[in-house]
PDB file of N, CA, C and O in Angstrom, chain B, residues numbered from 101:
ATOM      1  N   MET B 101      -2.366 -66.382  23.495  1.00  0.00           N
ATOM      2  CA  MET B 101      -1.510 -67.031  22.529  1.00  0.00           C
ATOM      3  C   MET B 101      -0.248 -67.503  23.231  1.00  0.00           C
ATOM      4  O   MET B 101       0.352 -66.761  24.009  1.00  0.00           O
ATOM      5  N   LYS B 102       0.146 -68.716  22.960  1.00  0.00           N
ATOM      6  CA  LYS B 102       1.344 -69.278  23.550  1.00  0.00           C
ATOM      7  C   LYS B 102       2.373 -69.477  22.451  1.00  0.00           C
ATOM      8  O   LYS B 102       2.025 -69.632  21.280  1.00  0.00           O
ATOM      9  N   TYR B 103       3.626 -69.472  22.831  1.00  0.00           N
ATOM     10  CA  TYR B 103       4.709 -69.603  21.871  1.00  0.00           C
ATOM     11  C   TYR B 103       5.359 -70.958  22.056  1.00  0.00           C
ATOM     12  O   TYR B 103       5.776 -71.297  23.163  1.00  0.00           O
ATOM     13  N   ASP B 104       5.452 -71.744  20.983  1.00  0.00           N
ATOM     14  CA  ASP B 104       6.045 -73.076  21.067  1.00  0.00           C
ATOM     15  C   ASP B 104       7.553 -72.991  21.207  1.00  0.00           C
ATOM     16  O   ASP B 104       8.213 -72.259  20.470  1.00  0.00           O
ATOM     17  N   PHE B 105       8.091 -73.736  22.149  1.00  0.00           N
ATOM     18  CA  PHE B 105       9.526 -73.843  22.357  1.00  0.00           C
ATOM     19  C   PHE B 105       9.841 -75.327  22.318  1.00  0.00           C
ATOM     20  O   PHE B 105       9.320 -76.089  23.133  1.00  0.00           O
ATOM     21  N   VAL B 106      10.683 -75.753  21.385  1.00  0.00           N
ATOM     22  CA  VAL B 106      10.938 -77.172  21.184  1.00  0.00           C
ATOM     23  C   VAL B 106      12.097 -77.634  22.042  1.00  0.00           C
ATOM     24  O   VAL B 106      13.197 -77.084  21.975  1.00  0.00           O
ATOM     25  N   ILE B 107      11.841 -78.647  22.847  1.00  0.00           N
ATOM     26  CA  ILE B 107      12.857 -79.359  23.605  1.00  0.00           C
ATOM     27  C   ILE B 107      12.843 -80.759  23.017  1.00  0.00           C
ATOM     28  O   ILE B 107      11.767 -81.275  22.713  1.00  0.00           O
ATOM     29  N   PRO B 108      13.992 -81.390  22.845  1.00  0.00           N
ATOM     30  CA  PRO B 108      13.994 -82.711  22.228  1.00  0.00           C
ATOM     31  C   PRO B 108      12.875 -83.602  22.769  1.00  0.00           C
ATOM     32  O   PRO B 108      12.750 -83.799  23.977  1.00  0.00           O
ATOM     33  N   ASN B 109      12.068 -84.133  21.857  1.00  0.00           N
ATOM     34  CA  ASN B 109      10.940 -85.010  22.148  1.00  0.00           C
ATOM     35  C   ASN B 109       9.795 -84.322  22.896  1.00  0.00           C
ATOM     36  O   ASN B 109       8.886 -85.003  23.371  1.00  0.00           O
ATOM     37  N   GLN B 110       9.815 -82.990  23.013  1.00  0.00           N
ATOM     38  CA  GLN B 110       8.752 -82.256  23.688  1.00  0.00           C
ATOM     39  C   GLN B 110       8.538 -80.916  23.009  1.00  0.00           C
ATOM     40  O   GLN B 110       9.462 -80.354  22.420  1.00  0.00           O
ATOM     41  N   ILE B 111       7.322 -80.407  23.092  1.00  0.00           N
ATOM     42  CA  ILE B 111       7.044 -79.031  22.691  1.00  0.00           C
ATOM     43  C   ILE B 111       6.534 -78.329  23.942  1.00  0.00           C
ATOM     44  O   ILE B 111       5.530 -78.732  24.529  1.00  0.00           O
ATOM     45  N   MET B 112       7.238 -77.277  24.340  1.00  0.00           N
ATOM     46  CA  MET B 112       6.862 -76.515  25.522  1.00  0.00           C
ATOM     47  C   MET B 112       6.179 -75.230  25.067  1.00  0.00           C
ATOM     48  O   MET B 112       6.481 -74.703  23.996  1.00  0.00           O
ATOM     49  N   LYS B 113       5.279 -74.743  25.866  1.00  0.00           N
ATOM     50  CA  LYS B 113       4.597 -73.483  25.593  1.00  0.00           C
ATOM     51  C   LYS B 113       5.124 -72.440  26.575  1.00  0.00           C
ATOM     52  O   LYS B 113       5.066 -72.639  27.788  1.00  0.00           O
ATOM     53  N   LEU B 114       5.630 -71.345  26.056  1.00  0.00           N
ATOM     54  CA  LEU B 114       6.054 -70.258  26.927  1.00  0.00           C
ATOM     55  C   LEU B 114       4.811 -69.572  27.469  1.00  0.00           C
ATOM     56  O   LEU B 114       3.892 -69.247  26.717  1.00  0.00           O
ATOM     57  N   GLN B 115       4.787 -69.355  28.781  1.00  0.00           N
ATOM     58  CA  GLN B 115       3.646 -68.733  29.427  1.00  0.00           C
ATOM     59  C   GLN B 115       4.120 -67.779  30.503  1.00  0.00           C
ATOM     60  O   GLN B 115       5.206 -67.940  31.059  1.00  0.00           O
ATOM     61  N   GLN B 116       3.311 -66.803  30.784  1.00  0.00           N
ATOM     62  CA  GLN B 116       3.600 -65.862  31.866  1.00  0.00           C
ATOM     63  C   GLN B 116       3.675 -66.630  33.181  1.00  0.00           C
ATOM     64  O   GLN B 116       2.843 -67.498  33.445  1.00  0.00           O
ATOM     65  N   GLY B 117       4.665 -66.313  34.002  1.00  0.00           N
ATOM     66  CA  GLY B 117       4.810 -66.952  35.302  1.00  0.00           C
ATOM     67  C   GLY B 117       5.735 -68.154  35.317  1.00  0.00           C
ATOM     68  O   GLY B 117       6.113 -68.623  36.391  1.00  0.00           O
ATOM     69  N   GLN B 118       6.108 -68.665  34.153  1.00  0.00           N
ATOM     70  CA  GLN B 118       7.025 -69.804  34.118  1.00  0.00           C
ATOM     71  C   GLN B 118       8.393 -69.399  34.648  1.00  0.00           C
ATOM     72  O   GLN B 118       8.818 -68.252  34.517  1.00  0.00           O
ATOM     73  N   ILE B 119       9.072 -70.376  35.254  1.00  0.00           N
ATOM     74  CA  ILE B 119      10.432 -70.172  35.727  1.00  0.00           C
ATOM     75  C   ILE B 119      11.308 -71.213  35.041  1.00  0.00           C
ATOM     76  O   ILE B 119      11.024 -72.410  35.082  1.00  0.00           O
ATOM     77  N   TRP B 120      12.372 -70.738  34.413  1.00  0.00           N
ATOM     78  CA  TRP B 120      13.325 -71.597  33.724  1.00  0.00           C
ATOM     79  C   TRP B 120      14.652 -71.551  34.468  1.00  0.00           C
ATOM     80  O   TRP B 120      15.100 -70.483  34.886  1.00  0.00           O
ATOM     81  N   GLN B 121      15.281 -72.722  34.634  1.00  0.00           N
ATOM     82  CA  GLN B 121      16.574 -72.786  35.302  1.00  0.00           C
ATOM     83  C   GLN B 121      17.631 -73.239  34.306  1.00  0.00           C
ATOM     84  O   GLN B 121      17.469 -74.233  33.599  1.00  0.00           O
ATOM     85  N   LYS B 122      18.719 -72.477  34.276  1.00  0.00           N
ATOM     86  CA  LYS B 122      19.866 -72.829  33.456  1.00  0.00           C
ATOM     87  C   LYS B 122      21.095 -72.634  34.329  1.00  0.00           C
ATOM     88  O   LYS B 122      21.471 -71.502  34.633  1.00  0.00           O
ATOM     89  N   GLY B 123      21.715 -73.721  34.728  1.00  0.00           N
ATOM     90  CA  GLY B 123      22.823 -73.639  35.666  1.00  0.00           C
ATOM     91  C   GLY B 123      22.313 -73.112  36.989  1.00  0.00           C
ATOM     92  O   GLY B 123      21.342 -73.641  37.528  1.00  0.00           O
ATOM     93  N   SER B 124      22.948 -72.079  37.525  1.00  0.00           N
ATOM     94  CA  SER B 124      22.504 -71.497  38.797  1.00  0.00           C
ATOM     95  C   SER B 124      21.630 -70.268  38.583  1.00  0.00           C
ATOM     96  O   SER B 124      21.345 -69.541  39.534  1.00  0.00           O
ATOM     97  N   ASN B 125      21.204 -70.028  37.354  1.00  0.00           N
ATOM     98  CA  ASN B 125      20.391 -68.861  37.017  1.00  0.00           C
ATOM     99  C   ASN B 125      18.930 -69.253  36.812  1.00  0.00           C
ATOM    100  O   ASN B 125      18.625 -70.308  36.257  1.00  0.00           O
ATOM    101  N   TYR B 126      18.031 -68.373  37.277  1.00  0.00           N
ATOM    102  CA  TYR B 126      16.597 -68.574  37.107  1.00  0.00           C
ATOM    103  C   TYR B 126      16.033 -67.418  36.300  1.00  0.00           C
ATOM    104  O   TYR B 126      16.400 -66.262  36.509  1.00  0.00           O
ATOM    105  N   TYR B 127      15.143 -67.738  35.381  1.00  0.00           N
ATOM    106  CA  TYR B 127      14.510 -66.740  34.526  1.00  0.00           C
ATOM    107  C   TYR B 127      13.003 -66.882  34.683  1.00  0.00           C
ATOM    108  O   TYR B 127      12.434 -67.904  34.299  1.00  0.00           O
ATOM    109  N   ARG B 128      12.350 -65.863  35.246  1.00  0.00           N
ATOM    110  CA  ARG B 128      10.901 -65.879  35.462  1.00  0.00           C
ATOM    111  C   ARG B 128      10.248 -64.977  34.421  1.00  0.00           C
ATOM    112  O   ARG B 128      10.557 -63.788  34.340  1.00  0.00           O
ATOM    113  N   ILE B 129       9.337 -65.551  33.617  1.00  0.00           N
ATOM    114  CA  ILE B 129       8.615 -64.761  32.618  1.00  0.00           C
ATOM    115  C   ILE B 129       7.582 -63.919  33.351  1.00  0.00           C
ATOM    116  O   ILE B 129       6.668 -64.453  33.980  1.00  0.00           O
ATOM    117  N   THR B 130       7.730 -62.603  33.267  1.00  0.00           N
ATOM    118  CA  THR B 130       6.793 -61.708  33.946  1.00  0.00           C
ATOM    119  C   THR B 130       5.686 -61.241  33.007  1.00  0.00           C
ATOM    120  O   THR B 130       4.569 -60.968  33.445  1.00  0.00           O
ATOM    121  N   GLU B 131       5.996 -61.151  31.722  1.00  0.00           N
ATOM    122  CA  GLU B 131       4.983 -60.759  30.737  1.00  0.00           C
ATOM    123  C   GLU B 131       5.437 -61.203  29.363  1.00  0.00           C
ATOM    124  O   GLU B 131       6.616 -61.105  29.023  1.00  0.00           O
ATOM    125  N   TRP B 132       4.495 -61.690  28.579  1.00  0.00           N
ATOM    126  CA  TRP B 132       4.833 -62.056  27.202  1.00  0.00           C
ATOM    127  C   TRP B 132       3.761 -61.533  26.280  1.00  0.00           C
ATOM    128  O   TRP B 132       2.592 -61.421  26.651  1.00  0.00           O
ATOM    129  N   SER B 133       4.175 -61.218  25.087  1.00  0.00           N
ATOM    130  CA  SER B 133       3.253 -60.772  24.051  1.00  0.00           C
ATOM    131  C   SER B 133       3.667 -61.464  22.757  1.00  0.00           C
ATOM    132  O   SER B 133       4.515 -62.357  22.763  1.00  0.00           O
ATOM    133  N   ARG B 134       3.082 -61.057  21.687  1.00  0.00           N
ATOM    134  CA  ARG B 134       3.331 -61.721  20.410  1.00  0.00           C
ATOM    135  C   ARG B 134       4.808 -61.702  20.014  1.00  0.00           C
ATOM    136  O   ARG B 134       5.313 -62.680  19.463  1.00  0.00           O
ATOM    137  N   MET B 135       5.492 -60.613  20.287  1.00  0.00           N
ATOM    138  CA  MET B 135       6.876 -60.475  19.833  1.00  0.00           C
ATOM    139  C   MET B 135       7.897 -60.316  20.966  1.00  0.00           C
ATOM    140  O   MET B 135       9.093 -60.500  20.740  1.00  0.00           O
ATOM    141  N   ILE B 136       7.453 -59.982  22.159  1.00  0.00           N
ATOM    142  CA  ILE B 136       8.354 -59.589  23.246  1.00  0.00           C
ATOM    143  C   ILE B 136       8.128 -60.445  24.494  1.00  0.00           C
ATOM    144  O   ILE B 136       6.996 -60.796  24.826  1.00  0.00           O
ATOM    145  N   ILE B 137       9.215 -60.771  25.169  1.00  0.00           N
ATOM    146  CA  ILE B 137       9.171 -61.439  26.463  1.00  0.00           C
ATOM    147  C   ILE B 137       9.817 -60.504  27.481  1.00  0.00           C
ATOM    148  O   ILE B 137      10.892 -59.959  27.231  1.00  0.00           O
ATOM    149  N   GLN B 138       9.170 -60.320  28.616  1.00  0.00           N
ATOM    150  CA  GLN B 138       9.783 -59.612  29.735  1.00  0.00           C
ATOM    151  C   GLN B 138      10.039 -60.659  30.808  1.00  0.00           C
ATOM    152  O   GLN B 138       9.166 -61.469  31.119  1.00  0.00           O
ATOM    153  N   TYR B 139      11.244 -60.634  31.371  1.00  0.00           N
ATOM    154  CA  TYR B 139      11.575 -61.619  32.383  1.00  0.00           C
ATOM    155  C   TYR B 139      12.432 -60.987  33.471  1.00  0.00           C
ATOM    156  O   TYR B 139      13.013 -59.917  33.289  1.00  0.00           O
ATOM    157  N   LYS B 140      12.494 -61.674  34.604  1.00  0.00           N
ATOM    158  CA  LYS B 140      13.377 -61.285  35.701  1.00  0.00           C
ATOM    159  C   LYS B 140      14.422 -62.381  35.845  1.00  0.00           C
ATOM    160  O   LYS B 140      14.109 -63.570  35.781  1.00  0.00           O
ATOM    161  N   HIS B 141      15.650 -61.968  36.037  1.00  0.00           N
ATOM    162  CA  HIS B 141      16.765 -62.893  36.201  1.00  0.00           C
ATOM    163  C   HIS B 141      17.193 -62.877  37.660  1.00  0.00           C
ATOM    164  O   HIS B 141      17.444 -61.808  38.218  1.00  0.00           O
ATOM    165  N   THR B 142      17.279 -64.048  38.287  1.00  0.00           N
ATOM    166  CA  THR B 142      17.769 -64.156  39.663  1.00  0.00           C
ATOM    167  C   THR B 142      18.690 -65.353  39.764  1.00  0.00           C
ATOM    168  O   THR B 142      18.732 -66.205  38.876  1.00  0.00           O
ATOM    169  N   GLN B 143      19.425 -65.402  40.857  1.00  0.00           N
ATOM    170  CA  GLN B 143      20.299 -66.552  41.090  1.00  0.00           C
ATOM    171  C   GLN B 143      19.769 -67.448  42.198  1.00  0.00           C
ATOM    172  O   GLN B 143      20.341 -68.498  42.488  1.00  0.00           O
ATOM    173  N   ARG B 144      18.659 -67.021  42.821  1.00  0.00           N
ATOM    174  CA  ARG B 144      18.021 -67.842  43.851  1.00  0.00           C
ATOM    175  C   ARG B 144      16.530 -67.926  43.561  1.00  0.00           C
ATOM    176  O   ARG B 144      15.881 -66.925  43.255  1.00  0.00           O
ATOM    177  N   LEU B 145      16.010 -69.124  43.662  1.00  0.00           N
ATOM    178  CA  LEU B 145      14.604 -69.360  43.334  1.00  0.00           C
ATOM    179  C   LEU B 145      13.657 -68.633  44.286  1.00  0.00           C
ATOM    180  O   LEU B 145      12.554 -68.260  43.887  1.00  0.00           O
ATOM    181  N   ASP B 146      14.067 -68.427  45.534  1.00  0.00           N
ATOM    182  CA  ASP B 146      13.184 -67.786  46.512  1.00  0.00           C
ATOM    183  C   ASP B 146      13.147 -66.265  46.380  1.00  0.00           C
ATOM    184  O   ASP B 146      12.384 -65.608  47.088  1.00  0.00           O
ATOM    185  N   ARG B 147      13.941 -65.704  45.504  1.00  0.00           N
ATOM    186  CA  ARG B 147      13.969 -64.245  45.293  1.00  0.00           C
ATOM    187  C   ARG B 147      13.036 -63.869  44.147  1.00  0.00           C
ATOM    188  O   ARG B 147      13.117 -64.440  43.059  1.00  0.00           O
ATOM    189  N   LYS B 148      12.162 -62.921  44.392  1.00  0.00           N
ATOM    190  CA  LYS B 148      11.238 -62.487  43.339  1.00  0.00           C
ATOM    191  C   LYS B 148      11.598 -61.122  42.795  1.00  0.00           C
ATOM    192  O   LYS B 148      11.148 -60.744  41.714  1.00  0.00           O
ATOM    193  N   GLU B 149      12.423 -60.361  43.549  1.00  0.00           N
ATOM    194  CA  GLU B 149      12.790 -59.035  43.072  1.00  0.00           C
ATOM    195  C   GLU B 149      13.875 -59.147  42.010  1.00  0.00           C
ATOM    196  O   GLU B 149      14.561 -60.164  41.911  1.00  0.00           O
ATOM    197  N   GLY B 150      14.017 -58.122  41.243  1.00  0.00           N
ATOM    198  CA  GLY B 150      15.025 -58.083  40.195  1.00  0.00           C
ATOM    199  C   GLY B 150      14.595 -57.146  39.088  1.00  0.00           C
ATOM    200  O   GLY B 150      13.437 -56.734  39.004  1.00  0.00           O
ATOM    201  N   GLU B 151      15.539 -56.825  38.256  1.00  0.00           N
ATOM    202  CA  GLU B 151      15.279 -55.924  37.137  1.00  0.00           C
ATOM    203  C   GLU B 151      14.505 -56.658  36.047  1.00  0.00           C
ATOM    204  O   GLU B 151      14.805 -57.807  35.724  1.00  0.00           O
ATOM    205  N   VAL B 152      13.515 -55.989  35.488  1.00  0.00           N
ATOM    206  CA  VAL B 152      12.756 -56.561  34.375  1.00  0.00           C
ATOM    207  C   VAL B 152      13.549 -56.309  33.090  1.00  0.00           C
ATOM    208  O   VAL B 152      13.939 -55.179  32.794  1.00  0.00           O
ATOM    209  N   ILE B 153      13.774 -57.367  32.350  1.00  0.00           N
ATOM    210  CA  ILE B 153      14.534 -57.297  31.107  1.00  0.00           C
ATOM    211  C   ILE B 153      13.585 -57.651  29.968  1.00  0.00           C
ATOM    212  O   ILE B 153      12.813 -58.604  30.075  1.00  0.00           O
ATOM    213  N   GLU B 154      13.638 -56.890  28.884  1.00  0.00           N
ATOM    214  CA  GLU B 154      12.755 -57.113  27.741  1.00  0.00           C
ATOM    215  C   GLU B 154      13.577 -57.533  26.536  1.00  0.00           C
ATOM    216  O   GLU B 154      14.525 -56.850  26.150  1.00  0.00           O
ATOM    217  N   VAL B 155      13.205 -58.670  25.941  1.00  0.00           N
ATOM    218  CA  VAL B 155      13.895 -59.190  24.760  1.00  0.00           C
ATOM    219  C   VAL B 155      12.856 -59.751  23.789  1.00  0.00           C
ATOM    220  O   VAL B 155      11.686 -59.909  24.136  1.00  0.00           O
ATOM    221  N   SER B 156      13.297 -60.044  22.581  1.00  0.00           N
ATOM    222  CA  SER B 156      12.401 -60.699  21.628  1.00  0.00           C
ATOM    223  C   SER B 156      12.241 -62.170  22.037  1.00  0.00           C
ATOM    224  O   SER B 156      13.059 -62.708  22.783  1.00  0.00           O
ATOM    225  N   LYS B 157      11.195 -62.798  21.547  1.00  0.00           N
ATOM    226  CA  LYS B 157      10.989 -64.209  21.857  1.00  0.00           C
ATOM    227  C   LYS B 157      12.153 -65.052  21.353  1.00  0.00           C
ATOM    228  O   LYS B 157      12.563 -66.011  22.007  1.00  0.00           O
ATOM    229  N   LYS B 158      12.676 -64.696  20.204  1.00  0.00           N
ATOM    230  CA  LYS B 158      13.810 -65.422  19.641  1.00  0.00           C
ATOM    231  C   LYS B 158      15.018 -65.342  20.575  1.00  0.00           C
ATOM    232  O   LYS B 158      15.685 -66.346  20.825  1.00  0.00           O
ATOM    233  N   GLU B 159      15.294 -64.141  21.087  1.00  0.00           N
ATOM    234  CA  GLU B 159      16.414 -63.964  22.018  1.00  0.00           C
ATOM    235  C   GLU B 159      16.188 -64.761  23.303  1.00  0.00           C
ATOM    236  O   GLU B 159      17.119 -65.370  23.828  1.00  0.00           O
ATOM    237  N   PHE B 160      14.950 -64.756  23.809  1.00  0.00           N
ATOM    238  CA  PHE B 160      14.653 -65.486  25.041  1.00  0.00           C
ATOM    239  C   PHE B 160      14.831 -66.987  24.831  1.00  0.00           C
ATOM    240  O   PHE B 160      15.375 -67.674  25.696  1.00  0.00           O
ATOM    241  N   CYS B 161      14.382 -67.492  23.705  1.00  0.00           N
ATOM    242  CA  CYS B 161      14.535 -68.924  23.420  1.00  0.00           C
ATOM    243  C   CYS B 161      16.013 -69.303  23.331  1.00  0.00           C
ATOM    244  O   CYS B 161      16.411 -70.374  23.788  1.00  0.00           O
ATOM    245  N   ARG B 162      16.814 -68.434  22.751  1.00  0.00           N
ATOM    246  CA  ARG B 162      18.263 -68.678  22.718  1.00  0.00           C
ATOM    247  C   ARG B 162      18.836 -68.675  24.127  1.00  0.00           C
ATOM    248  O   ARG B 162      19.700 -69.488  24.454  1.00  0.00           O
ATOM    249  N   LEU B 163      18.353 -67.755  24.963  1.00  0.00           N
ATOM    250  CA  LEU B 163      18.832 -67.632  26.332  1.00  0.00           C
ATOM    251  C   LEU B 163      18.560 -68.897  27.139  1.00  0.00           C
ATOM    252  O   LEU B 163      19.423 -69.353  27.889  1.00  0.00           O
ATOM    253  N   ILE B 164      17.364 -69.466  26.988  1.00  0.00           N
ATOM    254  CA  ILE B 164      17.002 -70.627  27.806  1.00  0.00           C
ATOM    255  C   ILE B 164      17.273 -71.957  27.115  1.00  0.00           C
ATOM    256  O   ILE B 164      16.860 -73.004  27.614  1.00  0.00           O
ATOM    257  N   LYS B 165      17.955 -71.935  25.980  1.00  0.00           N
ATOM    258  CA  LYS B 165      18.290 -73.184  25.299  1.00  0.00           C
ATOM    259  C   LYS B 165      19.076 -74.079  26.255  1.00  0.00           C
ATOM    260  O   LYS B 165      20.105 -73.667  26.791  1.00  0.00           O
ATOM    261  N   GLY B 166      18.602 -75.276  26.462  1.00  0.00           N
ATOM    262  CA  GLY B 166      19.231 -76.205  27.395  1.00  0.00           C
ATOM    263  C   GLY B 166      18.754 -76.043  28.827  1.00  0.00           C
ATOM    264  O   GLY B 166      19.201 -76.769  29.715  1.00  0.00           O
ATOM    265  N   ALA B 167      17.843 -75.093  29.065  1.00  0.00           N
ATOM    266  CA  ALA B 167      17.327 -74.851  30.419  1.00  0.00           C
ATOM    267  C   ALA B 167      16.216 -75.848  30.757  1.00  0.00           C
ATOM    268  O   ALA B 167      15.691 -76.542  29.886  1.00  0.00           O
ATOM    269  N   THR B 168      15.881 -75.897  32.027  1.00  0.00           N
ATOM    270  CA  THR B 168      14.836 -76.780  32.526  1.00  0.00           C
ATOM    271  C   THR B 168      13.690 -75.942  33.078  1.00  0.00           C
ATOM    272  O   THR B 168      13.919 -74.961  33.785  1.00  0.00           O
ATOM    273  N   LEU B 169      12.464 -76.323  32.757  1.00  0.00           N
ATOM    274  CA  LEU B 169      11.296 -75.649  33.293  1.00  0.00           C
ATOM    275  C   LEU B 169      11.130 -76.106  34.747  1.00  0.00           C
ATOM    276  O   LEU B 169      11.055 -77.303  35.023  1.00  0.00           O
ATOM    277  N   VAL B 170      11.072 -75.145  35.670  1.00  0.00           N
ATOM    278  CA  VAL B 170      10.942 -75.438  37.100  1.00  0.00           C
ATOM    279  C   VAL B 170       9.503 -75.761  37.420  1.00  0.00           C
ATOM    280  O   VAL B 170       8.590 -75.064  36.979  1.00  0.00           O
ATOM    281  N   ASP B 171       9.295 -76.824  38.191  1.00  0.00           N
ATOM    282  CA  ASP B 171       7.962 -77.218  38.618  1.00  0.00           C
ATOM    283  C   ASP B 171       7.369 -76.116  39.488  1.00  0.00           C
ATOM    284  O   ASP B 171       7.999 -75.709  40.464  1.00  0.00           O
ATOM    285  N   PRO B 172       6.171 -75.621  39.161  1.00  0.00           N
ATOM    286  CA  PRO B 172       5.570 -74.512  39.920  1.00  0.00           C
ATOM    287  C   PRO B 172       5.404 -74.801  41.406  1.00  0.00           C
ATOM    288  O   PRO B 172       5.438 -73.875  42.216  1.00  0.00           O
ATOM    289  N   SER B 173       5.227 -76.063  41.780  1.00  0.00           N
ATOM    290  CA  SER B 173       5.037 -76.385  43.195  1.00  0.00           C
ATOM    291  C   SER B 173       6.323 -76.210  44.008  1.00  0.00           C
ATOM    292  O   SER B 173       6.267 -76.075  45.230  1.00  0.00           O
ATOM    293  N   SER B 174       7.484 -76.212  43.338  1.00  0.00           N
ATOM    294  CA  SER B 174       8.746 -76.029  44.052  1.00  0.00           C
ATOM    295  C   SER B 174       9.153 -74.564  44.119  1.00  0.00           C
ATOM    296  O   SER B 174      10.094 -74.212  44.829  1.00  0.00           O
ATOM    297  N   ALA B 175       8.447 -73.707  43.380  1.00  0.00           N
ATOM    298  CA  ALA B 175       8.800 -72.278  43.338  1.00  0.00           C
ATOM    299  C   ALA B 175       8.266 -71.522  44.518  1.00  0.00           C
ATOM    300  O   ALA B 175       8.478 -70.315  44.625  1.00  0.00           O
TER     301      ALA B 175
END
């Protein structure tokens, strides 16, 4: 199951493994379920380590509002 995230003129699907960039911060979805998103927050795209943070999907969508989905080939 994927969760719809609306970006003006687009509907994005939240998926495990996606990386979102907002300013100099990167948010990598490590696990998602029906109600909860687990993600890692880093300030460099080449870093994979970090603390796993668990929030509701609503909170995560608020967090990445205005963010850009990073192309997987650049990650």
